[in-house]
TIRO-281645 format. One record per residue (C-alpha): x, y, z; chain; residue in three letters. Coordinates in Angstrom, 1 decimal. Example, Ala and Ser with C-alpha at 12.3 -4.5 7.8 and 13.67 -1.06 7.14 Angstrom:
<nodes>
((12.3; -4.5; 7.8); "A"; "ALA")
((13.7; -1.1; 7.1); "A"; "SER")
</nodes>
This chain:
<nodes>
((-20.7; -0.8; 0.2); "A"; "MET")
((-20.0; 2.4; -1.7); "A"; "THR")
((-19.6; 5.8; 0.0); "A"; "VAL")
((-23.0; 6.9; -1.4); "A"; "LEU")
((-24.6; 3.9; 0.2); "A"; "ALA")
((-22.8; 4.7; 3.5); "A"; "VAL")
((-24.1; 8.3; 3.2); "A"; "ALA")
((-27.7; 7.0; 2.8); "A"; "LEU")
((-27.2; 4.6; 5.7); "A"; "ALA")
((-26.0; 7.4; 8.0); "A"; "LEU")
((-28.8; 9.6; 7.0); "A"; "THR")
((-31.5; 7.0; 7.6); "A"; "LEU")
((-29.8; 6.0; 10.9); "A"; "TRP")
((-29.9; 9.6; 12.1); "A"; "ALA")
((-33.3; 10.8; 10.8); "A"; "GLY")
((-35.8; 8.1; 9.9); "A"; "ASP")
((-34.7; 4.9; 11.7); "A"; "SER")
((-38.2; 3.5; 11.3); "A"; "PHE")
((-37.5; 3.2; 7.6); "A"; "LEU")
((-35.0; 0.4; 8.3); "A"; "TRP")
((-37.8; -1.6; 9.9); "A"; "ALA")
((-40.0; -1.0; 6.8); "A"; "GLU")
((-37.1; -2.1; 4.6); "A"; "MET")
((-36.6; -5.2; 6.8); "A"; "GLY")
((-32.8; -4.6; 7.3); "A"; "VAL")
((-30.6; -3.5; 10.1); "A"; "GLU")
((-28.8; -0.2; 9.8); "A"; "PRO")
((-25.0; -0.5; 9.1); "A"; "ARG")
((-22.4; 2.0; 10.1); "A"; "LEU")
((-19.2; 2.4; 8.1); "A"; "PRO")
((-16.5; -0.2; 8.2); "A"; "THR")
((-13.0; 1.3; 8.2); "A"; "VAL")
((-9.9; -0.8; 7.5); "A"; "CYS")
((-6.7; 0.6; 9.0); "A"; "ILE")
((-3.4; -0.7; 7.8); "A"; "ASP")
((-0.4; -0.2; 10.1); "A"; "PRO")
((2.5; -0.3; 7.6); "A"; "GLY")
((5.3; -2.9; 7.7); "A"; "HIS")
((5.7; -5.3; 10.7); "A"; "GLY")
((7.7; -8.4; 11.7); "A"; "GLY")
((11.0; -8.6; 9.9); "A"; "VAL")
((9.9; -5.7; 7.7); "A"; "ASN")
((10.7; -2.7; 10.0); "A"; "SER")
((10.2; 0.0; 7.4); "A"; "GLY")
((12.2; 3.2; 7.9); "A"; "ALA")
((14.4; 3.8; 10.9); "A"; "LYS")
((15.0; 7.1; 12.6); "A"; "GLY")
((18.5; 8.5; 13.6); "A"; "PRO")
((17.5; 7.7; 17.2); "A"; "GLY")
((16.5; 4.2; 16.4); "A"; "GLY")
((12.7; 4.7; 16.2); "A"; "LEU")
((11.1; 2.1; 13.9); "A"; "LEU")
((8.3; 2.9; 11.4); "A"; "GLU")
((6.5; -0.4; 12.1); "A"; "LYS")
((6.2; 0.4; 15.8); "A"; "ASP")
((4.9; 3.9; 15.5); "A"; "VAL")
((2.4; 2.9; 12.7); "A"; "ALA")
((0.9; 0.2; 14.9); "A"; "LEU")
((0.5; 2.5; 17.9); "A"; "LYS")
((-1.2; 5.2; 15.8); "A"; "ILE")
((-3.5; 2.6; 14.2); "A"; "ALA")
((-4.5; 1.3; 17.6); "A"; "ARG")
((-5.3; 4.8; 18.8); "A"; "LYS")
((-7.3; 5.5; 15.6); "A"; "LEU")
((-9.3; 2.3; 16.0); "A"; "LYS")
((-10.2; 3.3; 19.6); "A"; "PHE")
((-11.4; 6.8; 18.4); "A"; "LEU")
((-13.7; 5.2; 15.8); "A"; "PHE")
((-15.2; 2.7; 18.1); "A"; "GLU")
((-15.7; 5.3; 20.9); "A"; "GLU")
((-17.0; 8.2; 18.9); "A"; "ARG")
((-18.7; 6.7; 15.9); "A"; "MET")
((-19.4; 3.2; 16.9); "A"; "GLY")
((-18.4; 1.9; 13.5); "A"; "GLY")
((-16.6; -1.3; 12.8); "A"; "ARG")
((-12.8; -1.1; 12.5); "A"; "VAL")
((-10.6; -3.8; 11.0); "A"; "VAL")
((-6.8; -3.7; 11.5); "A"; "LEU")
((-4.7; -5.5; 8.9); "A"; "THR")
((-2.3; -6.4; 11.7); "A"; "ARG")
((-2.8; -6.1; 15.5); "A"; "GLU")
((0.7; -7.2; 16.5); "A"; "ALA")
((4.3; -7.1; 15.2); "A"; "ASP")
((3.6; -9.4; 12.3); "A"; "ALA")
((4.7; -9.3; 8.6); "A"; "ASP")
((1.6; -9.1; 6.3); "A"; "VAL")
((2.1; -9.1; 2.5); "A"; "ALA")
((1.1; -6.0; 0.7); "A"; "LEU")
((-1.5; -7.8; -1.4); "A"; "ASP")
((-3.0; -9.4; 1.6); "A"; "GLU")
((-3.6; -6.1; 3.3); "A"; "ARG")
((-5.9; -4.9; 0.5); "A"; "THR")
((-7.5; -8.4; 0.4); "A"; "SER")
((-8.4; -8.0; 4.1); "A"; "ILE")
((-10.1; -4.7; 3.4); "A"; "ALA")
((-12.0; -6.2; 0.4); "A"; "ASN")
((-13.0; -9.3; 2.3); "A"; "HIS")
((-14.4; -7.3; 5.2); "A"; "ASN")
((-16.4; -5.1; 2.8); "A"; "ASP")
((-14.6; -2.0; 4.1); "A"; "ALA")
((-15.9; 1.4; 3.1); "A"; "ASP")
((-12.6; 3.2; 3.6); "A"; "ILE")
((-8.9; 1.9; 3.6); "A"; "PHE")
((-6.2; 4.0; 5.3); "A"; "VAL")
((-2.6; 2.8; 5.3); "A"; "SER")
((-0.4; 4.4; 7.9); "A"; "ILE")
((3.3; 4.9; 7.3); "A"; "HIS")
((6.3; 7.2; 8.2); "A"; "LEU")
((8.3; 8.8; 5.5); "A"; "ASN")
((12.1; 9.1; 5.1); "A"; "ALA")
((14.5; 11.2; 3.1); "A"; "SER")
((18.2; 10.9; 2.4); "A"; "ARG")
((19.2; 14.2; 3.7); "A"; "GLY")
((17.1; 14.0; 6.8); "A"; "GLY")
((15.9; 17.6; 6.5); "A"; "ASN")
((12.4; 17.0; 5.0); "A"; "ALA")
((9.6; 17.3; 7.6); "A"; "SER")
((5.8; 17.1; 7.7); "A"; "GLY")
((3.1; 14.8; 6.5); "A"; "SER")
((1.8; 13.8; 3.1); "A"; "GLU")
((-1.3; 11.9; 2.0); "A"; "THR")
((-1.3; 9.8; -1.2); "A"; "PHE")
((-3.8; 8.1; -3.4); "A"; "PHE")
((-3.1; 5.7; -6.2); "A"; "LEU")
((-1.8; 6.5; -9.6); "A"; "ASN")
((0.7; 4.6; -11.8); "A"; "TYR")
((2.4; 7.9; -12.6); "A"; "GLN")
((4.0; 9.5; -9.5); "A"; "ALA")
((3.3; 13.2; -8.9); "A"; "THR")
((7.0; 14.0; -8.6); "A"; "ASP")
((10.3; 12.4; -7.8); "A"; "SER")
((9.7; 12.6; -4.0); "A"; "ASP")
((6.4; 10.7; -4.5); "A"; "ALA")
((8.1; 8.1; -6.6); "A"; "ARG")
((10.8; 7.7; -3.9); "A"; "ALA")
((8.1; 7.2; -1.3); "A"; "ALA")
((6.5; 4.5; -3.3); "A"; "ALA")
((9.8; 2.8; -3.9); "A"; "THR")
((10.5; 2.8; -0.1); "A"; "ASN")
((7.1; 1.4; 0.8); "A"; "GLU")
((6.8; -1.1; -2.0); "A"; "ASN")
((10.2; -2.6; -1.4); "A"; "GLY")
((10.6; -2.7; -5.2); "A"; "VAL")
((10.8; -0.2; -8.0); "A"; "LEU")
((7.4; 1.4; -8.7); "A"; "PRO")
((7.1; -0.1; -12.1); "A"; "GLU")
((7.8; -3.5; -10.7); "A"; "GLU")
((4.9; -3.2; -8.3); "A"; "ALA")
((2.5; -3.7; -11.2); "A"; "LEU")
((4.2; -6.8; -12.6); "A"; "LYS")
((2.9; -10.2; -12.0); "A"; "GLY")
((5.2; -13.2; -11.6); "A"; "GLY")
((5.4; -13.6; -15.3); "A"; "ASP")
((6.1; -10.0; -15.9); "A"; "GLY")
((2.7; -9.3; -17.4); "A"; "SER")
((2.7; -5.6; -16.5); "A"; "GLN")
((0.1; -4.6; -19.1); "A"; "ASP")
((-2.5; -7.1; -17.8); "A"; "LEU")
((-1.9; -6.1; -14.2); "A"; "GLN")
((-2.4; -2.4; -15.2); "A"; "MET")
((-5.7; -3.2; -16.9); "A"; "ILE")
((-6.9; -5.1; -13.8); "A"; "LEU")
((-5.8; -2.3; -11.5); "A"; "TRP")
((-7.7; 0.3; -13.6); "A"; "GLU")
((-10.9; -1.8; -13.5); "A"; "LEU")
((-10.7; -2.2; -9.8); "A"; "ALA")
((-9.7; 1.4; -8.9); "A"; "GLN")
((-11.1; 3.8; -11.5); "A"; "ALA")
((-14.4; 4.0; -9.7); "A"; "GLU")
((-12.9; 5.2; -6.5); "A"; "TYR")
((-10.1; 7.6; -7.6); "A"; "LEU")
((-12.2; 10.8; -7.1); "A"; "GLU")
((-13.4; 9.7; -3.7); "A"; "GLU")
((-9.8; 8.7; -2.7); "A"; "SER")
((-8.7; 12.2; -3.7); "A"; "SER")
((-11.3; 13.8; -1.6); "A"; "ARG")
((-10.5; 11.5; 1.3); "A"; "LEU")
((-6.8; 12.4; 1.0); "A"; "ALA")
((-7.6; 16.1; 0.9); "A"; "GLU")
((-9.7; 15.9; 4.1); "A"; "SER")
((-7.1; 14.0; 6.0); "A"; "ILE")
((-4.2; 16.2; 4.9); "A"; "GLN")
((-6.1; 19.3; 5.8); "A"; "ALA")
((-6.2; 18.0; 9.4); "A"; "GLU")
((-2.6; 16.9; 9.5); "A"; "LEU")
((-1.2; 20.2; 8.3); "A"; "ASN")
((-1.6; 21.8; 11.7); "A"; "GLY")
((0.6; 19.3; 13.4); "A"; "LEU")
((3.9; 20.2; 11.8); "A"; "PHE")
((5.3; 23.7; 11.5); "A"; "GLU")
((6.1; 23.2; 7.8); "A"; "THR")
((4.6; 24.2; 4.5); "A"; "GLU")
((1.6; 22.2; 3.3); "A"; "ASN")
((3.2; 19.2; 1.5); "A"; "ARG")
((-0.2; 18.6; 0.0); "A"; "GLY")
((-1.7; 15.4; -1.4); "A"; "ILE")
((0.1; 13.4; -4.0); "A"; "LYS")
((-0.3; 10.3; -6.3); "A"; "GLN")
((2.1; 7.4; -6.6); "A"; "ALA")
((2.0; 3.6; -7.4); "A"; "PRO")
((1.7; 2.2; -3.9); "A"; "PHE")
((1.2; -1.5; -4.2); "A"; "ARG")
((-0.7; -1.7; -0.9); "A"; "VAL")
((-3.5; 0.5; -2.5); "A"; "LEU")
((-3.8; -1.5; -5.7); "A"; "MET")
((-7.0; -3.5; -6.0); "A"; "GLY")
((-8.8; -1.8; -3.2); "A"; "ALA")
((-12.6; -1.8; -3.9); "A"; "ARG")
((-13.2; 1.3; -1.8); "A"; "MET")
((-11.7; 4.8; -1.4); "A"; "PRO")
((-8.1; 4.2; -0.3); "A"; "ALA")
((-5.2; 6.4; 0.8); "A"; "VAL")
((-1.7; 6.1; 2.3); "A"; "LEU")
((-0.7; 8.6; 5.0); "A"; "VAL")
((2.9; 9.4; 5.6); "A"; "GLU")
((2.4; 10.9; 9.0); "A"; "VAL")
((5.9; 12.4; 9.3); "A"; "GLY")
((9.6; 12.0; 8.4); "A"; "PHE")
((11.2; 9.5; 10.8); "A"; "ILE")
((14.5; 10.5; 9.2); "A"; "SER")
((14.1; 14.0; 10.6); "A"; "ASN")
((15.4; 14.3; 14.2); "A"; "LYS")
((12.6; 16.7; 15.2); "A"; "GLU")
((9.8; 14.7; 13.6); "A"; "ASP")
((11.3; 11.5; 15.1); "A"; "GLU")
((11.3; 13.1; 18.6); "A"; "LYS")
((7.7; 14.1; 18.3); "A"; "ARG")
((6.5; 10.8; 16.8); "A"; "LEU")
((8.1; 8.9; 19.6); "A"; "SER")
((5.7; 10.4; 22.2); "A"; "THR")
((2.4; 9.0; 23.1); "A"; "ASP")
((0.8; 12.4; 23.1); "A"; "GLY")
((1.9; 13.3; 19.5); "A"; "PHE")
((0.8; 9.9; 18.3); "A"; "GLN")
((-2.6; 10.5; 19.8); "A"; "ALA")
((-2.7; 13.9; 18.0); "A"; "SER")
((-1.9; 12.2; 14.7); "A"; "VAL")
((-4.7; 9.6; 15.2); "A"; "ALA")
((-7.1; 12.4; 16.1); "A"; "GLN")
((-6.2; 14.3; 13.0); "A"; "SER")
((-6.7; 11.3; 10.7); "A"; "ILE")
((-10.0; 10.5; 12.5); "A"; "TYR")
((-11.3; 14.0; 12.0); "A"; "ARG")
((-10.2; 13.9; 8.3); "A"; "GLY")
((-12.1; 10.7; 7.7); "A"; "ILE")
((-15.2; 11.9; 9.7); "A"; "ASN")
((-15.1; 15.2; 7.8); "A"; "GLY")
((-15.0; 13.3; 4.5); "A"; "PHE")
((-18.1; 11.3; 5.5); "A"; "LEU")
((-20.0; 14.3; 6.7); "A"; "GLN")
((-19.2; 16.4; 3.7); "A"; "LYS")
((-20.2; 13.6; 1.4); "A"; "TYR")
((-23.5; 13.1; 3.3); "A"; "VAL")
((-24.3; 16.9; 3.0); "A"; "ARG")
((-23.5; 17.0; -0.7); "A"; "GLN")
((-25.3; 13.8; -1.8); "A"; "ARG")
((-28.0; 13.0; 0.8); "A"; "SER")
((-31.1; 14.9; 1.8); "A"; "PRO")
((-31.6; 15.9; 5.5); "A"; "GLY")
((-29.1; 16.3; 8.2); "A"; "SER")
((-27.0; 13.8; 10.1); "A"; "VAL")
((-26.9; 13.8; 13.9); "A"; "SER")
((-25.8; 10.3; 14.4); "A"; "GLY")
((-23.5; 7.7; 12.8); "A"; "GLY")
((-20.8; 10.3; 12.2); "A"; "VAL")
((-19.0; 12.4; 14.9); "A"; "ASP")
((-20.4; 15.9; 15.5); "A"; "SER")
((-16.9; 17.2; 15.7); "A"; "GLY")
((-16.5; 17.4; 19.4); "A"; "ARG")
((-12.9; 16.7; 20.5); "A"; "ARG")
((-11.9; 14.6; 23.4); "A"; "ALA")
((-9.7; 16.2; 26.0); "A"; "ASP")
</nodes>
């Protein structure tokens, strides 16, 4: 289901639910696929204090799932619900198979010097925004960015064509989703806005919906690691991502659909 279809569904759900009976169908709230990065033998990045990316990503994903189910009542799919190794291609396949409307992959960043701090949100592009974005893709892909688009026989050109066909329709929406999430995350770290970026993250390739990858903080930074290790800060990160996604849906509904929305998306009230 496209974002426009979701917007229509949310509008009908909120305003004229009797129309669903006339149409002979049941109303459908958005399906969100949350991807906790890494897992199993693939621990991801490791902080100076021993904190593992895979563990924090899963905890944040679980909290985010709870928020969606409690506040919006939508359907949430996790690509992994335990400490399991899931292939990058399989994660996107899970989202596609479940007809997800939004795909959000949760990760923790790392830098060599350990001084970088803050969050970044990415959407897909073969050309990385800058060297830092390229390095992030290299870390998360486990291979060089250009290798991420190669098939087993090295058919990079064919893979690129297939990727463009699958993703081109959703790039603008992915950009808007990334902006909405990043705007919420900016307030969590006392750093400059690192902004949204593009990079060839393999986990985003082939997604048939708006898809973003969120680097919620630098686990290599001692201060970021300290905050990310606490349940309270993990909850704050989950709430920020939730508000970003909810804001994206609300804004899209207001721009593209007639009438107001009072149900199906969160009104913006925050839990204590």
